[in-house]
C-alpha distance (Angstrom), angle and dihedral (degrees) to the residues before:
residue distance angle dihedral
N1 . . .
T2 3.85 . .
C3 3.81 137.3 .
A4 3.84 118.7 -126.1
P5 3.79 111.3 -114.7
G6 3.68 113.8 -88.7
K7 3.69 94.3 16.5
E8 3.82 132.7 114.4
C9 3.84 114.8 -122.2
G10 3.84 104.6 153.6
H11 3.82 97.0 110.9
Y12 3.75 92.5 44.8
T13 3.68 94.5 52.5
Q14 3.82 93.6 51.0
L15 3.91 87.9 53.4
V16 3.71 94.3 56.2
W17 3.85 102.5 33.9
R18 3.72 107.2 142.9
N19 3.86 96.4 -145.7
S20 3.80 97.5 55.8
L21 3.79 109.8 104.0
R22 3.89 99.5 172.2
V23 3.57 136.5 38.5
G24 3.87 131.6 -173.5
C25 3.74 125.3 -170.3
A26 3.84 138.5 -175.2
H27 3.79 130.8 -160.9
Q28 3.76 130.0 -161.1
V29 3.86 128.6 179.2
C30 3.84 107.0 -144.6
D31 3.80 132.4 -173.7
T32 3.77 98.4 -177.2
N33 3.81 137.2 45.9
W34 3.77 97.0 44.3
P35 3.93 103.2 -169.3
F36 3.84 96.6 -149.8
A37 3.85 134.2 60.3
P38 2.94 144.9 -77.9
S39 3.80 101.7 27.9
P40 3.90 139.4 -50.8
P41 3.75 120.3 -76.2
G42 3.83 87.5 -135.3
R43 3.71 110.5 -97.6
W44 3.73 117.4 18.7
D45 3.77 137.7 -175.4
F46 3.96 121.6 -120.7
W47 3.96 112.8 -163.9
V48 3.82 123.1 -179.3
C49 3.87 124.0 175.9
D50 3.90 132.2 -169.1
Y51 3.78 122.2 -155.6
E52 3.82 128.0 -155.4
P53 2.76 121.9 -125.2
P54 3.77 92.9 19.6
G55 3.81 121.0 -128.2
N56 3.68 136.6 171.6
W57 3.86 95.8 98.2
V58 3.88 118.7 171.7
G59 3.81 110.1 -91.0
Q60 3.79 97.4 11.8
K61 3.90 122.3 111.5
P62 3.82 117.2 -130.7
Y63 3.76 96.2 -123.9
């Protein structure tokens, strides 16, 4: 229920947020527009998810 000092925990806390009741996700396989350097590894996966109700508010613990 805490994040270690100096560590990033934002994505984890959203995944375990107690009050979120629904989640919707989308997936796309891409072969262009790689968002990171140096170059794309060929085909790559892009995932996005939305939670309802949202959580992960600054200063709140996930559960």
